[in-house]
Steps between C-alpha positions, in 0.01 A plus 500: 500500500243691292411422140656833398841412645758478216605145592137382509425674172803348327403154625150547358642609164722192495210263565297664223791482257581135574134398469482673163815352348448148637140463393240266644610177672830466315796336673822694541870437465748729673857501369803695618564437869742776606860439597742726682432760771254730325219525758267672255510210255434250778208711625353518149531122466320445832235755406434323172467166680247655736299651215482171312418306816215739588358454152511120532743481208751278674747566357519151351870534420780700660851527372824687513691592189686172441244242611249513216432203277282621216319172433408463866384859505269451202346192663437675829367834385224413251335827400655688792689827517878522533627780727865604475667680790818699429508400133579841353817541705614136496860420414562383139507126582171512691343729238585251226335222703189713548493580128490130413214442744296791366555387140387145583168590667178640351377597848457857620829643627498766773818696566479624859598857591857569606738792528639608164759775466506762229795330328337156496477292185344151491714194423467454119391135505235566766379808316460297182300226673270749672442701182418184300254361755130557435385547860734697726399738778770738624455659842693817592553630852554867406496738206872459430460122470184542292675728252806275476288188444286663233811630325658153502181314399305727263318212334320367809222651710590798722648418840248515784585701809495274807657547844782264605349173635670558836221743592260211550710386797375805687681703768761300684480512879806640673653243734729730699516863599667704223845640567451795261199718424592529131721271290598595146689243296689673220690264276782660305598245240514613137166347394302677773364856492542569873856639483380860530272410790790332678713811448233721654458263792872501571477868595221446753546449873399136502668173580634328190551129465715351224331199338696220334482438129211276398600197288191534277560870429 
């Protein structure tokens, strides 16, 4: 795969971004192990692990949402950087836990890029903790997310555009022969913007498969 391939280019941008926000020889903490069936969130988590491992940053501490003991975290991290995965769209209970952690640490906080809809608003307690912290780096995966983040956090530095960490995993080898030349997944729930696309697809001469509802939305 050439250096100009979009996946290769995105992976290079990710490595540059992570090196910049982590700094020189600083340990890393990664918080926010995904739950549920959202493959994108799991891929971003794995991509972040790979990035930190490549950089020799450990991470020295890994945790899901409800497994964090703040005193232990402070002892382990030293002057390291705390990366949060999925923080901006966490449920209220998890967001409150994250807010307490951010408020208790002077370390650099990095909010990893994630999908943010146009109607998104941050959990109030988390927003307050992030706004009050003196060293927060916000990473945005697209212009919509960047605009939403900067609107919600006007007092901190502008959000940096960074591809989703899943790009560093690279192309995934196909294990079996594909059954279809083209597959278009069009989710039609209220929060998604693919309803019109699904309506157009329904009029095409193509096989349609009904998918079950996903528990995580």
